TIMIZA-664091 format. One record per residue: residue in one letter; x, y, z of N, C-alpha, C, CB in turn. Coordinates in steps of 0.1 Angstrom, whole numbers, padded with zeros to 4 digits, always signed. Glycine has a CB too. Layout:
// residues N
AXYZXYZXYZXYZ ...
This chain:
// residues 128
M+0008-0012+0000+0000+0000+0000+0009+0012+0000-0010+0000+0012 E+0004+0023-0007+0012+0035-0007+0002+0047-0008+0023+0035-0017 V+0007+0058-0003-0001+0071-0004+0010+0081-0008-0009+0074+0009 I+0006+0090-0017+0015+0101-0021+0007+0114-0018+0020+0100-0035 V+0013+0123-0011+0007+0136-0009+0016+0148-0012+0003+0138+0006 R+0011+0159-0016+0019+0171-0019+0026+0176-0007+0010+0181-0026 A+0038+0181-0009+0045+0186+0002+0042+0201+0004+0060+0185+0000 W+0036+0207-0006+0032+0221-0005+0017+0222-0005+0039+0229-0017 K+0011+0229+0005-0003+0230+0006-0007+0241-0004-0007+0234+0020 N-0020+0242-0006-0026+0252-0015-0022+0266-0011-0041+0251-0016 D-0021+0269+0002-0017+0282+0007-0003+0285+0006-0022+0284+0021 G+0005+0276+0001+0020+0278-0001+0028+0273+0011+0022+0292-0003 E+0022+0268+0022+0029+0263+0033+0035+0249+0031+0019+0263+0046 Y+0047+0248+0035+0054+0235+0033+0051+0225+0044+0070+0238+0033 L+0048+0213+0041+0045+0202+0050+0059+0196+0053+0034+0192+0045 G+0065+0200+0063+0079+0195+0066+0079+0182+0073+0086+0205+0075 L+0091+0177+0075+0093+0164+0081+0086+0163+0095+0108+0161+0083 R+0088+0173+0103+0082+0172+0117+0066+0171+0116+0086+0185+0125 A+0060+0178+0107+0046+0178+0105+0042+0164+0100+0041+0189+0095 V+0049+0158+0091+0047+0145+0086+0047+0135+0097+0057+0141+0075 L+0057+0136+0106+0059+0126+0117+0047+0127+0127+0072+0129+0124 D+0041+0139+0128+0030+0141+0137+0018+0132+0132+0025+0155+0137 L+0017+0130+0118+0007+0121+0113+0010+0107+0116+0006+0123+0098 I+0022+0103+0117+0026+0089+0120+0022+0086+0135+0041+0087+0118 Q+0025+0094+0144+0023+0093+0158+0033+0084+0165+0009+0087+0160 A+0034+0085+0178+0044+0078+0186+0043+0063+0184+0042+0081+0201 N+0055+0057+0184+0056+0043+0181+0069+0037+0187+0055+0039+0166 D+0071+0024+0187+0083+0018+0192+0092+0012+0181+0079+0008+0203 W+0090+0016+0169+0098+0012+0158+0112+0018+0158+0091+0015+0144 T+0121+0011+0152+0134+0017+0150+0134+0024+0136+0146+0006+0150 W+0138+0036+0136+0138+0044+0123+0152+0045+0118+0132+0058+0126 R+0153+0042+0105+0166+0043+0098+0166+0053+0087+0170+0029+0093 L+0174+0063+0088+0176+0073+0078+0185+0067+0068+0181+0087+0084 E+0180+0066+0055+0188+0059+0045+0193+0069+0034+0180+0048+0039 E+0186+0080+0033+0189+0090+0023+0185+0104+0028+0183+0087+0009 F+0194+0113+0026+0191+0127+0030+0197+0137+0021+0196+0130+0045 H+0189+0145+0014+0194+0156+0006+0184+0168+0010+0193+0153-0009 G+0189+0177+0018+0181+0188+0023+0189+0198+0030+0170+0182+0031 T+0181+0206+0037+0187+0217+0045+0183+0216+0060+0183+0231+0040 T+0192+0221+0068+0189+0221+0083+0188+0235+0088+0199+0213+0090 V+0182+0237+0099+0181+0250+0105+0196+0254+0109+0171+0251+0117 P+0199+0267+0108+0213+0271+0111+0218+0267+0125+0214+0286+0110 S+0209+0267+0135+0214+0264+0149+0214+0249+0152+0205+0271+0159 A+0211+0241+0142+0209+0226+0144+0222+0219+0149+0204+0220+0132 G+0233+0223+0144+0245+0216+0147+0246+0203+0138+0245+0212+0161 V+0238+0202+0128+0239+0191+0119+0243+0196+0106+0225+0183+0117 N+0254+0191+0101+0260+0195+0088+0253+0186+0077+0275+0194+0087 P+0244+0192+0069+0237+0184+0059+0246+0178+0049+0226+0192+0052 V+0257+0184+0045+0266+0179+0035+0273+0166+0041+0276+0189+0030 D+0278+0167+0053+0284+0156+0060+0274+0144+0061+0289+0160+0074 L+0262+0147+0065+0252+0137+0066+0249+0130+0052+0239+0143+0072 E+0247+0138+0042+0245+0133+0028+0257+0124+0024+0244+0144+0018 N+0269+0128+0027+0281+0120+0023+0281+0107+0030+0294+0128+0025 R+0278+0107+0043+0278+0095+0051+0268+0085+0045+0275+0098+0066 L+0256+0090+0043+0245+0081+0037+0248+0077+0023+0232+0089+0038 D+0254+0086+0015+0257+0082+0001+0268+0071+0001+0262+0094-0007 G+0277+0071+0012+0287+0062+0013+0283+0048+0019+0298+0067+0022 G+0270+0047+0021+0264+0034+0025+0261+0033+0040+0274+0023+0022 E+0264+0043+0047+0260+0043+0061+0245+0045+0063+0268+0053+0070 S+0239+0042+0074+0226+0046+0077+0226+0051+0092+0215+0035+0076 V+0217+0059+0095+0216+0065+0109+0203+0060+0115+0216+0081+0108 S+0204+0054+0126+0192+0049+0133+0187+0058+0144+0194+0034+0138 F+0174+0058+0146+0168+0066+0156+0157+0059+0163+0162+0079+0150 A+0155+0061+0176+0143+0058+0183+0133+0069+0180+0145+0056+0199 W+0120+0067+0183+0110+0077+0179+0113+0091+0184+0096+0073+0185 E+0116+0093+0197+0119+0106+0202+0132+0112+0196+0121+0105+0217 E+0141+0104+0193+0154+0109+0186+0150+0114+0172+0164+0098+0185 L+0141+0107+0165+0137+0111+0152+0130+0124+0152+0128+0100+0145 L+0121+0126+0162+0115+0139+0163+0125+0150+0166+0105+0138+0175 T+0135+0148+0174+0145+0158+0176+0152+0161+0163+0155+0153+0187 F+0156+0151+0156+0162+0153+0143+0153+0161+0133+0166+0139+0136 A+0140+0157+0133+0131+0164+0124+0130+0179+0127+0117+0158+0125 E+0131+0183+0140+0131+0197+0144+0143+0204+0138+0131+0198+0159 Q+0154+0197+0135+0166+0203+0130+0166+0204+0115+0178+0195+0134 V+0156+0197+0108+0156+0197+0094+0147+0209+0089+0150+0184+0088 D+0152+0218+0081+0145+0229+0075+0136+0224+0064+0154+0240+0071 Q+0142+0217+0054+0135+0211+0043+0142+0199+0038+0135+0222+0031 L+0134+0188+0037+0139+0176+0031+0136+0175+0017+0133+0163+0039 I+0146+0176+0008+0143+0177-0006+0141+0163-0012+0155+0184-0014 D+0151+0154-0009+0150+0140-0013+0155+0132-0001+0158+0136-0026 G+0147+0122+0003+0151+0114+0015+0143+0102+0016+0150+0123+0027 R+0148+0093+0025+0142+0080+0027+0144+0077+0042+0146+0069+0017 I+0133+0074+0049+0134+0070+0063+0125+0057+0064+0129+0081+0072 A+0131+0046+0069+0124+0034+0070+0121+0030+0085+0132+0022+0063 A+0110+0025+0088+0106+0020+0101+0107+0005+0102+0092+0025+0105 L+0114+0000+0112+0116-0014+0113+0112-0019+0126+0131-0018+0110 M+0107-0032+0126+0104-0039+0139+0116-0047+0142+0091-0047+0137 P+0118-0050+0155+0129-0059+0159+0129-0072+0151+0129-0061+0174 E+0141-0076+0147+0143-0089+0140+0134-0090+0128+0140-0100+0150 Q+0131-0079+0121+0124-0080+0108+0132-0072+0098+0109-0074+0110 A+0136-0078+0087+0144-0072+0077+0137-0062+0069+0151-0082+0069 E+0124-0065+0066+0116-0056+0057+0110-0045+0065+0105-0065+0050 P+0111-0032+0061+0105-0021+0068+0090-0023+0068+0109-0008+0062 V+0084-0019+0079+0069-0019+0080+0063-0006+0074+0064-0020+0095 L+0071+0005+0074+0067+0017+0068+0079+0024+0063+0060+0026+0079 V+0077+0030+0051+0088+0038+0045+0082+0052+0041+0094+0031+0032 L+0090+0062+0045+0086+0076+0042+0097+0082+0033+0085+0084+0055 E+0092+0087+0021+0102+0093+0012+0098+0107+0008+0103+0084-0001 A+0108+0116+0008+0106+0129+0002+0110+0129-0012+0114+0140+0010 L+0102+0134-0021+0105+0133-0035+0106+0147-0041+0093+0125-0043 D+0118+0151-0044+0121+0164-0050+0114+0176-0043+0116+0164-0065 S+0113+0175-0030+0106+0186-0022+0092+0189-0027+0115+0198-0023 T+0086+0180-0034+0073+0182-0040+0063+0173-0034+0074+0180-0055 Y+0067+0161-0032+0057+0150-0027+0063+0143-0015+0053+0141-0038 W+0055+0137-0007+0058+0128+0003+0052+0114-0001+0053+0132+0018 R+0059+0104-0001+0054+0091-0004+0055+0082+0009+0062+0084-0016 F+0044+0076+0012+0044+0067+0023+0040+0053+0018+0033+0071+0034 A+0048+0043+0022+0045+0029+0018+0045+0020+0030+0056+0024+0007 A+0035+0012+0031+0034+0003+0043+0031-0011+0039+0023+0009+0052 L+0035-0020+0048+0031-0034+0046+0016-0035+0049+0040-0043+0055 D+0009-0042+0040-0005-0044+0042-0008-0052+0054-0011-0051+0030 R+0000-0061+0058-0003-0070+0069+0001-0064+0083+0005-0083+0067 H+0006-0052+0083+0010-0045+0095+0000-0034+0098+0025-0040+0095 A-0010-0037+0107-0021-0028+0109-0017-0014+0114-0030-0034+0120 P-0007-0012+0123-0003+0001+0127+0002+0009+0115+0007+0001+0139 A+0010+0003+0107+0016+0010+0095+0005+0014+0085+0027+0002+0089 A-0004+0004+0083-0016+0007+0074-0024+0018+0079-0024-0006+0072 A-0026+0019+0093-0033+0030+0099-0027+0044+0096-0035+0028+0114 V-0014+0044+0095-0007+0057+0092-0011+0061+0078+0009+0055+0092 L-0012+0052+0069-0016+0055+0055-0030+0061+0055-0015+0043+0046 D-0039+0056+0063-0052+0061+0064-0052+0076+0068-0061+0053+0073 R-0044+0079+0078-0043+0092+0083-0037+0102+0073-0035+0093+0096 V-0027+0097+0066-0020+0105+0055-0030+0107+0044-0007+0098+0051 A-0037+0097+0040-0046+0098+0029-0057+0109+0031-0053+0085+0026 A-0060+0112+0044-0070+0122+0047-0065+0136+0043-0073+0122+0062 L-0052+0138+0041-0046+0150+0037-0050+0154+0023-0031+0150+0038 S-0053+0143+0015-0057+0145+0001-0072+0149-0001-0053+0133-0007 D-0079+0146+0010-0094+0149+0009-0097+0163+0008-0101+0143+0021 
Protein backbone atom coordinates (compact mmCIF):
# COMPACT_ATOMS: atom_id res chain seq x y z
CA MET A 1 0.00 0.00 0.00
CA GLU A 2 1.18 3.51 -0.66
CA VAL A 3 -0.05 7.07 -0.44
CA ILE A 4 1.48 10.13 -2.06
CA VAL A 5 0.67 13.64 -0.85
CA ARG A 6 1.87 17.05 -1.93
CA ALA A 7 4.55 18.65 0.23
CA TRP A 8 3.22 22.13 -0.50
CA LYS A 9 -0.30 23.04 0.58
CA ASN A 10 -2.57 25.23 -1.53
CA ASP A 11 -1.75 28.21 0.70
CA GLY A 12 1.98 27.79 -0.06
CA GLU A 13 2.87 26.32 3.34
CA TYR A 14 5.44 23.51 3.30
CA LEU A 15 4.51 20.24 5.00
CA GLY A 16 7.86 19.52 6.64
CA LEU A 17 9.29 16.38 8.14
CA ARG A 18 8.16 17.22 11.67
CA ALA A 19 4.57 17.77 10.52
CA VAL A 20 4.67 14.50 8.59
CA LEU A 21 5.89 12.64 11.68
CA ASP A 22 2.96 14.07 13.65
CA LEU A 23 0.71 12.12 11.28
CA ILE A 24 2.57 8.91 12.02
CA GLN A 25 2.26 9.28 15.81
CA ALA A 26 4.40 7.82 18.57
CA ASN A 27 5.60 4.26 18.11
CA ASP A 28 8.29 1.82 19.22
CA TRP A 29 9.77 1.15 15.78
CA THR A 30 13.42 1.69 14.97
CA TRP A 31 13.78 4.40 12.34
CA ARG A 32 16.61 4.26 9.82
CA LEU A 33 17.58 7.32 7.80
CA GLU A 34 18.82 5.91 4.49
CA GLU A 35 18.94 8.99 2.25
CA PHE A 36 19.10 12.70 3.02
CA HIS A 37 19.36 15.62 0.63
CA GLY A 38 18.09 18.76 2.26
CA THR A 39 18.74 21.70 4.52
CA THR A 40 18.88 22.07 8.25
CA VAL A 41 18.14 25.03 10.49
CA PRO A 42 21.29 27.09 11.14
CA SER A 43 21.38 26.39 14.88
CA ALA A 44 20.90 22.63 14.43
CA GLY A 45 24.50 21.57 14.67
CA VAL A 46 23.86 19.07 11.88
CA ASN A 47 25.95 19.52 8.76
CA PRO A 48 23.67 18.41 5.91
CA VAL A 49 26.59 17.86 3.50
CA ASP A 50 28.38 15.58 5.97
CA LEU A 51 25.16 13.68 6.57
CA GLU A 52 24.53 13.29 2.83
CA ASN A 53 28.08 12.04 2.29
CA ARG A 54 27.81 9.49 5.09
CA LEU A 55 24.54 8.14 3.75
CA ASP A 56 25.74 8.19 0.13
CA GLY A 57 28.73 6.16 1.33
CA GLY A 58 26.42 3.37 2.49
CA GLU A 59 25.98 4.26 6.14
CA SER A 60 22.59 4.63 7.73
CA VAL A 61 21.57 6.48 10.85
CA SER A 62 19.16 4.87 13.29
CA PHE A 63 16.77 6.64 15.62
CA ALA A 64 14.26 5.77 18.29
CA TRP A 65 10.99 7.72 17.91
CA GLU A 66 11.92 10.61 20.21
CA GLU A 67 15.35 10.90 18.58
CA LEU A 68 13.71 11.06 15.16
CA LEU A 69 11.45 13.88 16.35
CA THR A 70 14.50 15.78 17.61
CA PHE A 71 16.23 15.27 14.26
CA ALA A 72 13.11 16.43 12.41
CA GLU A 73 13.12 19.68 14.40
CA GLN A 74 16.61 20.31 12.99
CA VAL A 75 15.55 19.75 9.36
CA ASP A 76 14.45 22.86 7.53
CA GLN A 77 13.53 21.14 4.27
CA LEU A 78 13.94 17.56 3.13
CA ILE A 79 14.35 17.68 -0.63
CA ASP A 80 14.98 14.00 -1.29
CA GLY A 81 15.14 11.44 1.47
CA ARG A 82 14.15 8.04 2.71
CA ILE A 83 13.37 6.95 6.25
CA ALA A 84 12.37 3.36 7.02
CA ALA A 85 10.60 2.03 10.12
CA LEU A 86 11.62 -1.42 11.27
CA MET A 87 10.37 -3.86 13.86
CA PRO A 88 12.89 -5.86 15.90
CA GLU A 89 14.28 -8.86 14.02
CA GLN A 90 12.40 -7.99 10.85
CA ALA A 91 14.43 -7.18 7.74
CA GLU A 92 11.63 -5.62 5.72
CA PRO A 93 10.48 -2.14 6.81
CA VAL A 94 6.89 -1.88 8.00
CA LEU A 95 6.71 1.74 6.83
CA VAL A 96 8.82 3.82 4.46
CA LEU A 97 8.62 7.58 4.21
CA GLU A 98 10.19 9.29 1.20
CA ALA A 99 10.58 12.93 0.23
CA LEU A 100 10.45 13.29 -3.55
CA ASP A 101 12.08 16.41 -5.02
CA SER A 102 10.65 18.56 -2.22
CA THR A 103 7.33 18.21 -4.01
CA TYR A 104 5.74 15.04 -2.66
CA TRP A 105 5.81 12.75 0.35
CA ARG A 106 5.43 9.06 -0.40
CA PHE A 107 4.35 6.66 2.34
CA ALA A 108 4.51 2.91 1.77
CA ALA A 109 3.37 0.34 4.33
CA LEU A 110 3.12 -3.39 4.62
CA ASP A 111 -0.52 -4.39 4.17
CA ARG A 112 -0.26 -6.99 6.91
CA HIS A 113 1.00 -4.53 9.52
CA ALA A 114 -2.09 -2.79 10.94
CA PRO A 115 -0.33 0.13 12.71
CA ALA A 116 1.58 1.03 9.53
CA ALA A 117 -1.56 0.71 7.42
CA ALA A 118 -3.34 3.04 9.86
CA VAL A 119 -0.66 5.66 9.17
CA LEU A 120 -1.57 5.54 5.50
CA ASP A 121 -5.23 6.11 6.37
CA ARG A 122 -4.29 9.24 8.33
CA VAL A 123 -2.01 10.49 5.54
CA ALA A 124 -4.63 9.81 2.85
CA ALA A 125 -6.97 12.19 4.70
CA LEU A 126 -4.61 15.03 3.70
CA SER A 127 -5.67 14.54 0.09
CA ASP A 128 -9.38 14.87 0.87
